[in-house]
N, C-alpha and C positions, 0 to 999 in steps of 0.2 A: 733750548733747555737751559734752565738757570743753574748756576753753580751751587754747590752745597755751602753751608755756613762759612762766613768769613771770620767769625769770631769777633775779637775786640776791634773797634774802629775809633777813629778820631775825627770829629766833625768840626771844621773851622767855622766859627760864627763871629763875624766882625773881628774884634781884637782878642777873642778867647778861643780855646779849643775844648770841646765837650767830649767826654768819654761815653762810649756806647758799646752795646753788644748786638751784633747782627746775626740772625740765624735764618737762612733761606733753604728750605728743604728742596731736594732735587725735583724739578718740574713744577715748582710753585707758580701760581698765576697771580698771587696777591701778597701784599705785605701790610702788616698792622704796626703803626708807630705808637708807642706807649708814652703818654704824658703823665708823669707821676705827680702826686699831691704834695702839699707842703711838708717839708722835712723828710721826704722820701727820695729815693734814687733808683737808678737802674738795678740795684741789688734788692729791691723790694721783693720779699718772699712771696707775697700775694700776686704781684704782677708777673713774676717769673713762673709761678704755677700756671697762671692763665696762658702765658706765652707758650709753655710746653704743650698744653692742650691744643693750642692753635697749630703749633708745629706738627703735632701728631695728625692733624687734619690736612696737612700739606700747605698751610699758610705761613708765610715768612713773618718774622717779627724783628723790630728794632726797639730795644730798650736803651734809653740814653739819659744822662743827667742834664736837666734843663739849666742847672746852675753849676758853676765851678765850686770847689770846696771853699774857696775864700768868699764867694758870693753867698753861699748857703749859711755862712756864719752871721750874715745880716738878716735878722728875722723878717724884716719888711719885704725882702726880695721874694720870700716864699709865697707872698700874697699879691705880688705885682703881676696882675694878669696880663697887662700890656707886654711886660718883659717876657713872661712865659710863652705868650702867644707868638711873639716875634721869634723866639728860639725854636719853637715847634715848626713854624713856617720855614725857617732857614734850614732846619734838619730835613724837612720834606723836600726842599729844593736840592739839597745835597744828595739825598737818596735817589731822586729822579735823575741825577747826573751820573750815577754809578752804572757801569755797563751791565752788571748782573741784575740790577733792579729797575732799570730805566723803563721797561715795558710792563711792569707789574701794576695792577690796580692797588690803590692805597686806601687804607682805613685808619681811623684813630681809635685808641682805647684810652680814656681818661679816668683818673681816680682823684677824688677830692677836688682841690683847686685845679688840678690838671684837666679835669673835665671841662671847666670853663675855658681854659686855654684851647682845648681840642675843639670846642664848639665855635669859639671865636675864629680860630684858624680855618676851620671848615667853611665858615661863612665867607672869609676872605678869599679862600682858594677855589671856591665854587665847585664845578664838576670834576676838579682834580681829585676830590675826596669822595669816595663812593659809599662810605658807611662810617658811623660813629657809635661807640658804646661808652656809656658812663657807669662806673662802679662807685656807689656811695659818693657820688659827685656833688659839686656845687654849680650846676648849670645856671642857677639864678645869677651868678656873678658874671655871666655873659649875656645878661638880659637884653641889651640893645642889639645884639647880633643874632639872637635866636630866630627872629623872623626871616633872616637871610640865609639860614642854613638850608642847603639843598639835599644834603646826604641823609638817607634813612637813619634815624637815630633811636637807639635803645637806651633807656634810663633804667638802671638796676639799683634798688634801694633795699636795705634791710627792714624787715617788718617791725622791729623794735626801735628803729631810728626815726622817731616821730617828727622831730624838727626838720630833718633832711627830706623826709617824705613830703612834707608840706611844701618845702622849697622846690622839690622836683615836680610836684603837681602844678605849681605856678609856672615853672619853666615849660612843662609839657604843653600847657595851653597856648604858649607863645610860639611854639615850633610849628611851622606850616608844612614841613616835609613829612614823608611817611615816618611814623613814630610809634613807639610802644613804651609803656611804663610797667616794669616788672618788679613786684615786691616779693622778696624772699622771706617766707614766713619764719618767725622765730630767730631772725638774724639781727645782730647789732651792726654798728657802723663798720667794723673791721671784718665782718663775716668770719669770726673765729669759731663759731659753733660748728659741731660735727655736720659735715655735708654741705654747709652753706657756701663755702668757696667753690666747691665742686659744682654746685648749681649755677653759680655766677659764670664759671668757665664754660659750662655746657650751654648756657643761654647765649653767651658771647660768641662761642664757636658756631652755633646755629645761625645767629644773626649775620655774622661775617660770611659764612658759607652761602647764605641766601643772597647777599647783596654784593659780595666781592667775587664769588666764583660763578654765579649764575645771573647776577644783576645786569 
């Protein structure tokens, strides 16, 4: 039996310490690590909403800052996919080393540029990662790694986000693993329209339940 939420955590990565929020429901079998997009953080209201939905389904979540406050002031860091990928991989290794999460199946939820980092990290970590979901993501920025992704991957895009739809369609064709492209009708990039974010959370929860709890 897994302990309940530990709350705030500090993740040492090389010479820095990253801030995070870990929430593990009693009896959880899986945990989803969130990779935020450019200029976003563990406090992202959209990702925290999705995390709460996952927690209600019995799935643990780790939301953490991929960059320190100082690093985030350098605009280029937000689009440094190599750096973001390394941070996500290090956080995954840290999570696997914690007693209460060491035996949990792991999934990634990436938003915007964080989706590229999630897919790159999933390709590098192989069967350690059981599932990936991208929300309004830029999977095209992980182009060279897409063919190596083994984890079942769900790409979610807003129906009015024309440019990102095209980029996701290009990435979708390169992914060889089990995959699905879901377009949320009437939604823009940030899924601010009534019911749009709820649909994202519902789709993500169903995908993770299928591939993390029964996969």
